[in-house]
DODO-407145 format. One record per residue: residue number from 1; x, y, z of N, C-alpha, C in turn. Coordinates in steps of 0.001 Angstrom, whole numbers, padded with zeros to 6 digits, always signed. Layout:
<pts>
num, nu, nv, nw, cau, cav, caw, cu, cv, cw
NUM, X, Y, Z, X, Y, Z, X, Y, Z .
...
</pts>
This chain:
<pts>
num, nu, nv, nw, cau, cav, caw, cu, cv, cw
1, -024752, -015014, +008682, -024432, -016217, +006766, -023484, -016601, +006783 .
2, -023237, -017771, +006420, -021325, -018496, +006581, -021105, -018009, +005332 .
3, -019506, -017259, +005073, -018814, -016162, +003560, -016957, -017625, +004012 .
4, -017240, -017813, +003069, -015462, -018767, +002170, -014646, -017863, +002934 .
5, -014461, -016823, +002526, -013427, -015409, +003483, -013257, -014925, +004484 .
6, -013138, -014585, +005481, -012917, -013746, +006349, -012551, -012179, +005426 .
7, -011557, -012299, +005291, -011055, -011235, +004200, -010435, -011583, +003089 .
8, -010972, -010753, +002100, -010545, -010339, +000934, -010020, -009376, +001131 .
9, -008473, -009170, +000477, -007412, -008081, +000353, -007635, -008719, -001385 .
10, -007560, -006820, -001773, -007071, -006217, -002591, -006352, -005061, -003109 .
11, -004833, -005245, -003956, -003981, -004697, -004094, -002689, -005266, -004603 .
12, -001895, -004856, -004093, -000317, -004968, -005213, +000852, -005899, -004566 .
13, +001428, -006187, -005607, +002141, -007612, -004889, +003405, -007370, -005796 .
14, +004684, -006926, -004546, +005839, -006953, -005304, +007485, -008057, -004502 .
15, +008531, -008196, -004957, +009261, -008143, -003745, +010114, -006954, -003379 .
16, +010203, -007675, -002087, +011227, -006616, -001764, +012570, -007145, -001677 .
17, +013583, -006302, -001839, +014815, -006830, -001800, +015679, -005834, -000782 .
18, +016293, -006496, +000232, +016647, -005537, +001446, +017951, -005722, +001549 .
19, +018572, -003971, +001701, +019629, -003402, +001695, +020188, -003263, +002939 .
20, +020598, -003782, +004623, +021151, -003954, +005510, +022406, -003241, +005489 .
21, +022285, -002483, +007118, +024010, -002563, +007294, +024478, -001086, +006312 .
22, +023902, -000550, +005587, +024830, +000847, +005037, +024803, +002160, +005666 .
23, +025579, +002515, +004864, +025861, +004101, +005625, +025953, +005443, +004681 .
24, +024546, +005771, +004994, +024246, +007068, +003731, +023483, +006107, +002685 .
25, +022953, +006938, +002350, +022135, +006856, +001086, +024014, +007378, -000321 .
26, +023362, +006305, -001473, +024555, +006422, -002726, +024514, +007852, -003197 .
27, +025488, +008235, -003624, +025624, +009713, -004262, +025901, +008683, -005960 .
28, +025278, +010054, -006937, +025226, +009909, -008211, +026621, +009283, -008417 .
29, +026710, +007964, -009454, +028200, +008085, -009424, +029643, +007599, -008447 .
30, +029033, +007373, -007576, +029495, +006600, -006617, +029266, +005187, -006042 .
31, +029601, +004287, -004955, +028750, +003051, -004448, +029280, +003376, -003289 .
32, +028218, +002455, -002657, +028462, +002231, -000705, +028660, +000652, -000850 .
33, +028437, +000356, +000488, +028418, -001472, +000026, +027312, -001731, +001580 .
34, +026510, -002608, +000723, +025417, -003361, +002254, +026004, -004598, +002409 .
35, +026074, -004409, +004296, +027042, -005574, +004893, +025472, -006710, +004761 .
36, +024205, -006784, +004429, +023710, -007368, +004533, +022537, -007553, +003371 .
37, +022281, -008251, +002909, +021110, -008854, +002303, +019766, -009215, +002028 .
38, +018440, -009270, +002372, +017226, -010450, +002550, +016279, -009966, +001230 .
39, +015928, -011195, +000496, +015257, -011118, -000296, +013576, -012180, -000183 .
40, +012189, -011204, -000255, +011282, -011566, +000600, +010026, -010731, +000139 .
41, +008812, -011608, +000484, +007893, -011133, +000023, +007820, -010321, +000328 .
42, +006690, -008539, -000945, +006855, -007321, -000244, +005647, -006965, -000644 .
43, +005570, -005195, -000735, +004361, -004817, -001148, +003276, -005074, +000178 .
44, +002484, -003769, +000931, +001962, -003786, +001748, +001014, -004011, +002202 .
45, -000244, -004658, +000674, -001176, -005693, +000931, -000442, -007104, +000828 .
46, +000325, -007732, +000619, +000404, -008865, +000848, +001182, -009198, +002220 .
47, +001818, -007680, +002466, +002336, -008757, +003731, +000870, -008669, +004918 .
48, +000202, -007554, +004590, -001172, -007863, +005238, -001503, -009004, +004996 .
49, -002022, -009913, +003831, -002430, -010762, +003928, -001625, -011876, +004408 .
50, -000481, -012128, +004111, +000192, -013026, +004812, +000287, -013145, +006541 .
51, +000232, -011817, +006789, +000309, -012009, +008340, -001522, -012265, +009359 .
52, -002187, -011597, +008539, -003528, -011913, +009256, -004301, -013212, +008778 .
53, -003473, -013966, +007292, -003559, -015450, +007371, -002931, -016229, +008737 .
54, -001766, -015750, +009071, -001170, -016629, +010073, -002377, -015942, +011058 .
55, -002754, -014953, +011405, -002857, -014837, +012454, -004736, -015767, +012969 .
56, -004728, -016748, +011821, -005939, -017186, +011343, -007334, -017068, +010708 .
57, -007368, -015812, +009928, -007915, -015450, +009375, -008183, -016113, +007508 .
58, -008955, -016729, +007100, -009119, -017048, +005364, -009244, -015956, +004513 .
59, -008441, -016080, +004335, -007892, -014912, +002926, -008343, -015127, +001518 .
60, -008474, -014435, +001316, -008322, -014483, -000521, -007396, -013061, -001019 .
61, -007064, -013025, -001816, -005726, -012288, -002872, -006730, -011854, -004175 .
62, -006790, -010594, -004266, -006804, -009747, -005878, -006236, -009647, -006205 .
63, -005425, -009320, -007115, -004186, -008675, -007737, -003726, -009180, -008976 .
64, -002536, -008531, -009319, -001666, -009537, -010198, -000094, -009022, -010445 .
65, +000410, -010517, -011058, +001558, -010491, -011451, +002034, -010603, -012534 .
66, +003740, -010677, -012976, +003678, -011023, -014196, +004180, -013066, -014547 .
67, +004342, -013016, -015425, +004674, -014558, -015235, +005948, -014433, -015623 .
68, +006785, -014637, -014710, +008166, -014271, -014718, +008589, -014942, -013008 .
69, +010043, -014987, -012499, +010675, -015521, -011636, +009752, -015185, -010214 .
70, +009843, -013774, -010079, +009242, -012991, -009188, +007989, -013387, -009135 .
71, +007405, -013525, -009492, +005781, -013791, -009589, +004897, -015500, -008862 .
72, +006297, -016033, -009993, +005809, -017260, -009143, +006492, -017679, -007470 .
73, +007191, -017000, -007233, +007788, -016621, -006507, +006716, -016441, -004959 .
74, +005843, -014858, -005244, +004916, -014575, -004503, +003846, -015441, -004697 .
75, +003643, -016011, -006004, +002242, -016740, -005659, +002551, -018216, -004926 .
76, +003788, -018782, -004668, +004205, -019658, -004489, +004058, -019508, -002399 .
77, +004099, -018044, -002332, +004339, -017944, -000638, +003243, -017787, -000494 .
78, +002260, -017294, -001334, +000823, -016837, -000481, +000021, -018140, -000411 .
79, +000209, -019303, -001040, -000417, -020645, -001662, -000184, -021535, -000268 .
80, +001290, -021307, +000036, +002036, -021922, +001364, +001129, -021551, +002761 .
81, +000809, -020045, +002638, +000292, -019559, +003666, -001299, -020227, +003777 .
82, -001839, -020526, +002853, -003209, -020996, +002608, -003801, -020105, +001947 .
83, -003435, -018903, +001777, -004468, -017561, +001189, -004716, -018021, -000290 .
84, -006039, -017902, -000857, -006594, -018498, -002017, -006018, -017226, -002896 .
85, -005586, -017719, -003803, -005256, -017446, -004750, -005941, -017208, -006497 .
86, -006616, -017921, -006389, -007751, -018097, -007302, -007722, -017009, -008413 .
87, -007428, -015736, -007196, -008131, -014122, -008458, -006814, -013747, -008420 .
88, -006025, -014360, -008479, -004211, -013342, -008931, -004209, -013575, -010385 .
89, -004185, -012753, -011137, -003920, -012899, -012675, -002377, -012878, -012938 .
90, -001651, -014267, -013579, -000960, -013716, -014057, +000009, -013950, -014972 .
91, +000156, -012626, -016059, +000672, -012036, -017505, +001749, -012054, -017928 .
92, +001699, -012519, -018678, +003234, -012682, -019910, +003325, -011510, -020549 .
93, +002696, -010224, -020648, +002658, -009249, -021106, +003150, -008227, -020004 .
94, +002808, -008631, -018852, +003753, -007828, -017133, +004579, -008469, -016776 .
95, +005128, -007475, -015973, +006558, -007669, -015157, +005902, -007571, -013444 .
96, +006016, -008911, -013402, +006296, -008179, -011913, +006907, -006958, -010210 .
97, +006002, -006455, -009927, +006603, -005204, -009229, +007528, -005640, -008135 .
98, +008874, -004801, -008087, +009862, -005389, -007076, +010346, -003437, -006702 .
99, +010908, -003755, -004790, +010704, -002689, -003977, +012431, -002829, -003616 .
100, +013551, -001565, -004062, +014462, -001778, -003343, +014903, -001560, -002292 .
101, +015003, -001597, -000820, +014981, -001286, +000550, +016378, -000775, +001023 .
102, +016138, +000559, +001120, +017923, +000907, +001442, +017597, +001233, +002948 .
103, +017602, +000443, +004088, +017314, +000303, +005398, +018069, +000601, +006309 .
104, +017626, +002015, +007158, +018705, +002763, +007957, +017388, +002398, +009388 .
105, +018500, +001537, +010048, +017790, +001293, +011616, +016033, +001154, +011502 .
106, +015146, +002018, +011846, +013570, +001854, +011770, +013028, +002480, +010822 .
107, +013801, +003471, +009687, +013664, +004165, +009237, +014210, +003654, +007478 .
108, +013831, +004035, +006594, +014724, +003154, +005123, +013947, +004081, +004474 .
109, +014987, +004132, +002863, +014645, +004460, +001965, +014019, +003963, +000737 .
110, +013007, +003841, -000438, +012411, +002410, -000925, +012810, +003031, -002114 .
111, +012684, +002298, -002991, +012743, +002454, -004616, +011996, +000963, -005260 .
112, +011321, +001836, -005905, +009555, +000801, -005948, +009554, +000809, -007564 .
113, +009805, -000539, -008520, +008747, -000501, -010218, +007903, -001074, -009792 .
114, +006335, -000538, -010141, +005271, -000876, -009892, +004785, -002323, -010471 .
115, +005715, -002310, -011550, +005072, -003416, -012356, +003813, -003779, -012816 .
116, +003077, -004904, -012446, +001724, -005665, -013059, +000741, -004450, -012031 .
117, +001124, -004403, -010799, +000031, -003479, -009890, -000149, -002289, -010494 .
118, +000635, -001718, -011782, -000439, -000758, -011642, -001806, -001171, -012705 .
119, -001838, -002437, -013628, -002345, -002805, -014341, -003792, -003220, -013628 .
120, -003780, -003307, -012199, -005112, -004353, -011145, -006040, -003174, -011313 .
121, -007383, -003346, -012348, -007965, -002319, -011898, -009495, -002885, -011773 .
122, -010469, -002523, -011281, -012083, -002682, -010830, -012719, -003202, -011952 .
123, -012030, -003973, -013191, -012811, -005084, -013563, -012137, -005836, -013363 .
124, -010923, -006285, -012822, -010387, -007472, -012199, -011109, -008097, -010841 .
125, -011791, -007150, -010363, -012360, -007856, -009373, -013956, -007964, -009555 .
126, -014216, -009076, -009366, -015603, -009821, -009334, -016560, -009863, -008147 .
127, -017293, -009701, -008351, -018780, -009035, -007506, -018501, -011127, -007231 .
128, -019040, -011710, -007413, -018632, -013591, -006873, -017721, -013050, -005942 .
129, -016131, -012877, -006119, -015585, -013215, -005153, -015876, -011865, -004045 .
130, -015940, -011184, -004398, -017030, -009962, -002949, -017869, -011080, -002366 .
131, -018347, -010981, -002647, -019614, -012007, -002187, -019846, -013200, -000928 .
132, -018537, -013256, -001242, -017926, -014898, -000751, -017180, -014185, +000536 .
133, -016929, -012788, +001455, -016137, -012531, +002554, -016836, -011616, +003210 .
134, -016524, -011557, +004042, -017031, -010700, +005067, -016337, -008946, +005096 .
135, -014912, -009003, +004785, -014205, -008152, +004886, -013640, -007930, +003652 .
136, -013067, -006369, +003107, -012489, -006152, +002150, -011301, -005097, +002972 .
137, -010450, -005327, +002812, -008816, -004607, +002851, -007878, -004272, +001728 .
138, -007912, -002361, +001835, -007003, -002319, +000341, -005862, -001542, +001120 .
139, -004942, -001922, +000486, -003499, -000920, +001149, -002715, -000313, -000565 .
140, -002131, +000555, -000132, -001128, +001341, -000861, -002490, +001860, -002453 .
141, -003129, +002560, -001824, -003536, +003548, -003349, -003211, +004191, -003900 .
142, -002335, +004838, -003628, -001508, +005669, -004477, -001360, +005084, -005575 .
143, -000266, +004082, -005069, +000828, +003014, -005813, -000276, +002382, -006956 .
144, -001767, +002086, -007328, -002700, +001450, -007799, -003291, +002476, -008462 .
145, -002198, +002747, -009677, -002940, +004499, -010866, -004232, +003874, -011849 .
146, -004384, +002611, -011789, -005355, +001877, -012847, -006625, +001264, -011882 .
147, -006345, +001539, -010322, -007444, +000859, -009538, -008038, +002580, -008752 .
148, -006976, +003342, -008249, -007711, +004207, -007641, -008971, +005485, -008054 .
149, -009060, +005205, -009905, -010307, +005931, -010309, -011525, +004977, -009988 .
150, -011021, +003826, -010007, -012618, +003022, -009109, -012708, +002505, -007898 .
151, -011864, +003392, -006631, -011605, +002958, -005869, -013432, +002895, -005093 .
152, -013654, +004536, -005204, -014633, +004596, -004663, -016109, +003439, -004791 .
153, -016361, +003305, -006109, -016882, +002522, -007035, -016801, +000762, -006336 .
154, -015302, +000719, -005399, -015206, -000790, -005109, -015880, -001255, -003648 .
155, -015726, +000343, -003286, -015745, +000126, -001981, -017740, +000221, -001359 .
156, -018233, +001294, -002526, -019405, +001208, -002628, -020254, -000131, -002643 .
157, -019915, -000945, -003913, -019916, -002342, -004124, -019845, -003061, -002933 .
158, -018685, -002930, -002337, -018753, -004085, -001466, -019247, -004143, -000606 .
159, -019994, -002518, +000599, -021102, -002700, +001573, -022539, -002382, +000727 .
160, -022312, -003102, -000529, -023905, -002985, -001099, -024128, -004605, -000877 .
161, -022816, -005417, -001110, -022869, -006874, -000659, -022736, -007140, +001204 .
162, -022782, -006595, +001669, -022905, -006413, +002835, -021186, -006773, +004063 .
163, -020019, -006236, +003243, -018867, -006403, +003159, -018549, -004976, +004327 .
164, -017418, -005240, +005594, -016979, -004076, +005904, -015445, -004090, +005485 .
165, -015284, -002790, +005432, -014419, -002047, +004788, -012986, -001736, +005428 .
166, -011912, -001656, +005017, -010863, -000881, +005524, -009555, -000835, +004439 .
167, -009034, +000652, +004575, -008278, +001423, +003955, -006979, +001476, +004602 .
168, -005586, +001041, +004461, -004406, +001504, +004644, -003838, +002548, +003669 .
169, -004506, +004271, +003354, -003960, +004546, +002370, -002090, +004433, +002118 .
170, -001671, +004521, +002712, +000072, +004495, +002746, +000563, +005501, +001999 .
171, +001862, +006102, +001770, +002673, +007353, +000777, +001684, +007440, -000352 .
172, +002006, +009011, -000819, +001962, +009145, -002624, +002964, +009206, -003044 .
173, +003541, +009054, -004052, +004820, +009372, -004385, +004960, +010341, -004967 .
174, +003327, +010868, -005492, +003215, +011820, -006451, +003610, +013122, -005395 .
175, +003027, +013183, -003995, +002885, +014323, -002993, +001917, +014889, -003543 .
176, +000845, +014292, -004059, -000807, +015386, -004813, -001588, +015113, -003449 .
177, -001969, +014005, -002916, -002894, +013329, -002081, -004201, +014150, -002662 .
178, -004496, +013933, -003856, -005924, +014027, -004661, -006724, +013389, -005019 .
179, -007945, +012659, -003471, -008580, +012045, -003312, -009196, +013146, -002338 .
180, -010728, +012668, -002476, -012274, +013036, -002410, -012337, +012567, -000567 .
181, -011701, +012942, +000584, -011750, +012482, +001439, -012679, +012343, +002204 .
182, -014084, +013265, +001752, -015522, +013425, +002269, -016057, +011807, +001697 .
183, -016223, +011724, +000752, -016464, +010578, -000045, -015993, +009392, +000439 .
184, -014411, +008634, +000512, -014143, +008370, +000895, -014103, +007812, +002581 .
185, -014274, +008311, +003317, -014471, +008217, +004749, -015950, +007629, +005093 .
186, -017065, +008017, +003862, -018169, +007698, +004037, -018668, +006384, +003493 .
187, -017334, +005830, +003259, -017281, +004398, +002887, -016781, +003161, +003207 .
188, -016139, +004027, +004117, -014865, +003061, +004673, -014998, +002947, +006227 .
189, -015108, +001393, +007180, -015139, +001204, +007939, -014122, +001622, +009225 .
190, -012868, +001228, +008567, -011928, +001625, +009440, -010956, +001857, +008835 .
191, -010556, +002927, +008377, -009050, +004264, +008228, -007983, +003816, +009110 .
192, -006445, +003778, +008078, -005691, +002827, +009072, -004686, +003638, +008088 .
193, -004058, +005022, +008301, -003507, +006075, +008119, -002054, +006048, +009339 .
194, -001192, +006643, +008659, +000239, +006706, +009879, -000104, +008504, +010019 .
195, +000404, +009323, +011274, +000511, +010177, +011089, +000645, +011351, +009981 .
196, +001819, +010857, +009424, +002515, +011740, +007910, +001631, +011718, +006894 .
197, +000853, +010823, +006805, -000399, +010598, +005588, -001578, +011342, +005854 .
198, -001964, +010783, +007128, -003179, +011417, +007649, -002834, +013527, +007866 .
199, -001568, +013489, +007979, -001609, +015185, +007885, -001604, +015466, +006658 .
200, -001173, +014512, +005425, -000729, +015075, +004196, -002694, +015512, +003369 .
201, -003092, +014023, +003858, -004776, +013501, +003263, -005774, +014817, +004065 .
202, -005817, +015474, +004939, -006500, +016549, +005620, -005754, +017894, +005321 .
203, -004807, +017490, +004439, -003589, +019340, +004526, -003691, +020024, +005694 .
204, -003377, +019390, +006609, -002907, +019726, +007721, -001767, +020528, +007864 .
205, -001283, +021179, +008721, -000101, +022005, +009057, +000928, +020716, +009807 .
206, -000213, +020296, +010617, +000305, +019721, +011856, -000980, +018198, +012327 .
207, +000084, +017308, +013185, -001141, +015896, +013380, -002593, +016893, +013956 .
208, -002029, +017885, +015311, -003522, +018041, +016011, -004025, +018888, +014959 .
209, -003725, +019772, +014205, -004657, +020367, +012912, -005141, +019216, +012464 .
210, -005156, +018186, +012021, -005201, +017303, +011331, -006418, +016427, +012114 .
211, -006021, +016179, +013286, -007064, +015284, +013775, -008242, +016520, +014216 .
212, -007967, +017666, +014583, -009490, +018350, +014457, -010320, +018410, +013180 .
213, -009231, +017997, +011951, -009934, +018300, +010823, -011452, +016812, +010675 .
214, -010272, +015886, +011411, -010921, +014324, +011187, -012278, +014191, +012100 .
215, -012370, +014823, +013042, -013934, +015024, +013668, -014582, +014638, +013397 .
216, -015515, +015406, +012029, -016102, +015209, +012003, -016757, +013867, +011046 .
217, -015770, +012707, +010794, -016010, +011742, +010209, -016135, +011218, +011283 .
218, -017612, +010903, +012088, -018101, +010149, +012897, -018461, +008699, +012297 .
219, -018572, +008222, +011611, -018721, +006603, +011292, -017711, +006216, +010638 .
220, -016400, +006410, +010656, -015642, +006244, +010950, -014686, +005628, +011352 .
221, -013839, +004560, +011703, -013072, +004340, +012671, -011647, +004854, +012101 .
222, -011163, +005614, +012983, -009756, +006872, +012086, -008347, +005806, +013128 .
223, -007649, +005002, +012791, -006244, +004303, +013537, -005015, +005104, +012755 .
224, -004623, +006442, +013594, -003699, +006872, +013426, -001991, +005929, +014528 .
225, -001635, +005204, +013210, +000019, +004975, +013542, +000926, +006089, +014099 .
226, +001790, +006254, +014859, +002736, +007120, +015054, +003774, +006966, +016101 .
227, +004770, +005983, +015122, +006120, +005766, +015527, +006141, +005191, +017118 .
228, +007236, +005806, +017219, +008003, +005624, +019079, +006511, +006530, +019592 .
229, +005474, +007167, +019244, +004607, +007736, +020253, +003409, +007020, +020010 .
230, +003464, +005376, +019615, +002567, +005303, +019895, +001112, +004899, +018620 .
231, +000216, +005253, +019031, -001085, +004761, +017753, -002223, +005325, +019087 .
232, -003131, +006189, +017511, -004538, +006974, +018004, -005496, +006564, +017244 .
233, -006244, +006190, +018078, -007664, +006212, +017169, -008987, +006925, +017885 .
234, -009646, +007338, +016594, -011094, +008146, +016720, -011923, +007606, +016652 .
235, -013162, +007242, +017353, -014100, +006376, +017180, -015407, +007235, +016451 .
236, -015338, +008707, +016663, -016075, +009338, +016257, -016727, +009840, +017756 .
237, -016087, +009625, +019160, -016596, +010321, +020123, -015506, +010915, +020995 .
238, -014322, +009866, +020851, -013654, +009945, +021518, -012088, +009598, +021068 .
239, -011079, +010044, +021701, -009784, +009948, +020936, -008843, +009148, +021830 .
240, -008262, +007935, +021601, -007804, +006958, +022445, -006092, +006986, +022015 .
241, -005485, +006677, +023084, -004138, +006657, +022611, -003786, +005512, +023030 .
242, -002690, +005056, +022277, -001987, +003091, +022945, -000753, +003829, +023017 .
243, +000307, +003249, +023747, +001367, +003325, +023600, +001535, +002390, +023226 .
244, +003516, +002863, +022614, +003809, +001365, +021824, +004482, +000509, +023013 .
245, +004378, -000369, +021770, +005331, -001739, +022557, +006924, -001729, +022207 .
246, +007642, -001330, +023385, +008521, -001449, +022960, +009415, -002697, +023032 .
247, +010349, -002181, +021446, +011411, -003765, +021172, +012822, -003029, +021447 .
248, +013657, -002798, +021936, +015406, -002520, +022480, +016381, -003753, +021037 .
249, +015648, -004595, +020564, +016702, -005481, +019774, +015534, -004852, +018298 .
250, +015187, -003810, +017659, +014612, -004264, +016860, +015471, -004743, +015441 .
251, +015413, -005310, +014296, +015617, -005691, +013475, +015612, -005013, +012259 .
252, +014265, -004243, +012086, +013547, -003605, +010838, +012669, -003095, +010994 .
253, +011810, -001801, +010391, +010436, -002149, +011096, +009896, -001647, +009533 .
254, +010057, -002407, +009222, +009717, -002953, +007275, +008618, -003723, +007543 .
255, +007031, -003196, +006791, +005766, -003624, +007428, +005675, -004406, +008670 .
256, +006347, -002933, +009308, +005509, -003011, +010666, +004275, -002054, +010899 .
257, +003706, -001625, +009880, +002755, -001110, +009495, +001469, -001967, +009058 .
258, +001658, -002538, +008480, +000571, -003835, +008080, +000578, -004352, +008403 .
259, +001211, -004971, +009610, +001469, -005794, +010530, +000408, -005536, +011426 .
260, +000403, -004115, +012050, -000390, -003404, +012780, -001486, -003652, +012202 .
261, -001625, -002983, +010959, -003257, -003388, +010628, -003563, -005281, +010585 .
262, -002699, -005771, +010286, -003325, -007364, +010507, -003990, -007141, +011804 .
263, -002813, -006928, +012568, -003446, -007697, +014279, -005176, -006612, +014496 .
264, -005192, -005435, +014046, -006540, -004954, +014339, -007512, -004777, +013562 .
265, -007324, -005341, +012458, -008546, -006073, +011671, -009361, -007594, +012152 .
266, -008203, -007992, +012385, -008529, -009661, +012980, -009237, -009725, +014645 .
267, -009323, -008615, +015229, -009599, -008147, +016477, -010854, -007469, +015681 .
268, -011056, -006667, +015014, -012203, -006347, +014495, -013309, -007501, +013925 .
269, -012847, -008217, +012870, -013626, -009569, +012834, -014312, -010330, +013486 .
270, -013240, -009937, +014898, -013706, -011195, +015913, -014664, -009971, +016777 .
271, -015208, -008964, +016945, -016607, -007988, +016638, -015706, -007354, +018566 .
272, -014442, -007679, +018434, -013612, -006984, +019655, -014104, -005441, +019823 .
273, -013750, -004332, +021195, -014031, -003589, +021000, -012394, -002922, +020215 .
274, -012799, -001356, +020577, -011864, -000162, +019663, -010218, -000950, +020229 .
275, -010255, -000688, +021527, -009494, -000088, +022537, -008502, -001913, +022114 .
276, -008867, -002735, +022367, -008976, -004340, +022012, -008269, -004311, +020557 .
277, -008600, -004137, +019821, -008416, -003963, +018172, -007108, -002808, +017901 .
278, -007297, -002130, +018700, -005708, -000744, +018873, -004609, -001765, +019896 .
279, -004552, -002119, +020736, -003904, -002350, +021779, -003418, -003817, +020690 .
280, -003980, -005057, +020277, -003310, -006403, +019427, -002522, -005748, +018082 .
281, -003293, -004681, +017105, -002608, -003815, +016352, -001227, -003674, +016549 .
282, -000979, -002781, +018023, -000054, -002103, +018054, +001103, -003255, +018204 .
283, +000803, -004769, +019007, +001534, -005713, +019692, +002087, -006195, +018256 .
284, +000898, -006529, +017083, +001474, -007391, +016500, +002544, -006370, +015726 .
285, +002482, -004907, +015201, +003823, -003776, +014914, +004630, -003825, +015595 .
286, +004245, -004341, +016783, +005882, -004093, +017597, +006664, -006034, +017382 .
287, +005663, -006605, +017277, +006336, -008406, +017109, +007508, -008213, +015654 .
288, +006841, -007571, +014848, +007183, -007543, +013347, +008319, -007183, +013340 .
289, +008609, -006189, +014129, +009782, -005756, +014400, +011076, -006610, +015103 .
290, +011001, -007335, +015518, +012056, -008891, +015668, +012727, -009564, +014936 .
291, +011974, -009270, +013487, +012596, -010024, +012578, +012823, -009077, +011165 .
292, +013542, -009893, +010348, +013922, -008802, +008989, +012254, -008981, +007955 .
293, +012351, -007662, +007191, +011105, -007954, +006674, +009641, -008269, +006936 .
294, +008656, -007748, +006259, +006927, -008045, +007115, +006904, -009009, +007009 .
295, +007381, -010041, +006869, +006757, -011439, +007078, +007300, -012889, +008062 .
296, +008600, -012078, +008296, +009448, -012988, +008975, +009134, -013875, +010315 .
297, +008805, -012881, +011232, +008251, -012909, +012393, +007060, -013876, +012619 .
298, +006620, -013897, +011255, +004870, -014258, +010997, +004810, -014940, +010393 .
299, +005560, -016357, +010730, +006132, -017819, +009373, +004866, -018662, +010386 .
300, +004805, -018091, +011659, +003823, -019572, +012057, +003137, -019083, +012948 .
301, +001449, -019300, +013663, +000820, -018996, +014888, +001792, -018947, +016018 .
302, +002428, -020361, +016195, +003140, -020478, +017436, +004371, -019818, +017659 .
303, +005349, -019427, +016503, +006518, -017891, +016585, +006032, -016346, +016747 .
304, +004316, -016745, +016145, +004009, -014829, +017426, +003784, -015212, +018657 .
305, +003289, -016650, +018905, +002592, -016497, +020471, +004605, -016151, +021338 .
306, +004899, -017657, +020858, +005924, -017408, +020923, +007068, -015744, +021367 .
307, +007060, -014940, +020196, +007461, -013633, +020810, +006776, -012797, +021253 .
308, +005135, -012749, +021305, +004774, -012172, +022460, +004379, -012318, +024069 .
309, +005065, -013757, +024342, +004817, -014219, +026066, +006796, -013647, +025742 .
310, +007911, -013628, +024899, +009167, -014366, +025526, +009515, -012095, +025485 .
311, +009115, -011686, +024459, +009862, -010365, +024005, +008858, -009028, +024528 .
312, +008224, -009322, +024722, +006822, -008288, +025284, +005467, -008676, +026527 .
313, +005945, -010353, +027116, +005308, -010605, +028279, +004050, -009996, +028146 .
314, +003324, -010425, +027347, +002183, -010251, +026770, +000953, -011318, +026245 .
315, +000812, -012699, +027101, +000352, -013721, +026880, -001070, -013540, +026614 .
316, -001563, -012363, +027139, -002886, -012433, +027524, -003343, -012055, +025905 .
317, -002954, -011385, +024725, -002735, -011270, +023807, -002739, -012829, +022316 .
318, -001989, -013298, +022957, -001726, -014579, +022138, -003107, -015094, +021763 .
319, -003203, -014754, +020354, -004517, -015451, +019648, -004518, -016741, +019399 .
320, -005811, -017656, +019593, -005641, -018791, +019396, -005720, -019229, +018147 .
321, -005716, -020434, +017893, -005294, -021141, +016336, -006943, -021148, +015878 .
</pts>
């Protein structure tokens, strides 16, 4: 059956204010200098939506923004990418979220004001919208305090409507990690944590123990992003390792995991094998590191193709428009 959207993306929306070329963290009562600053579309969910749309997916976004300059910037950015923003609520009673990113080479420290993203709840997600899509993707579940209590109900509803599902949980700022993993895994087709997140979610002492604990989830594909170590995939039967696509000139790694997700889910929706999805996701994550922020390397499909070939020599993986 034809669906209007390949993916309905549910989640947080904010801007990123990125400070680069800084030496250490600021101390209370003191000031340090950032040699560079960039202002761009932020939030894991929005970066995912922007980049999978660049790769050719038809995307609808469900979220909340303040009726302010940051909100207008985000909506206009998504509109220009061809993303359906009709399900984004803009409220004069809320303020749009923002993240200050202190960037240190391939790592970073973030300070986030959640703003409107705290207000998005299950009641804001219409069945009619879900029914128009093939797949639902959700990121940063712990940042969305009004959505989290209804998360399992949302996933169950999506499954009942015939959608496949994916989640990138992201970090829990409270470091409580108090979700029902057994229930969640029964409702997710593709789970996309990084190694540190998986260790915390499974209450394991290290990645080896975490991998042992997830082996019981044999109906969910679990993809683990692990930085320079590449990525791992548990498909319910075997563990697959994908080496990293090395970039010797990293600009920053902001949004690399979200770009990985976009590449993986794009291939997943095309019916590719888990190994092909893993390779393409890894390539998209690497492409992300060639520009600042999470979306500058994904300004167009032509740019993605050019980077894939010239930087990583992987024309085999170029996505057709």
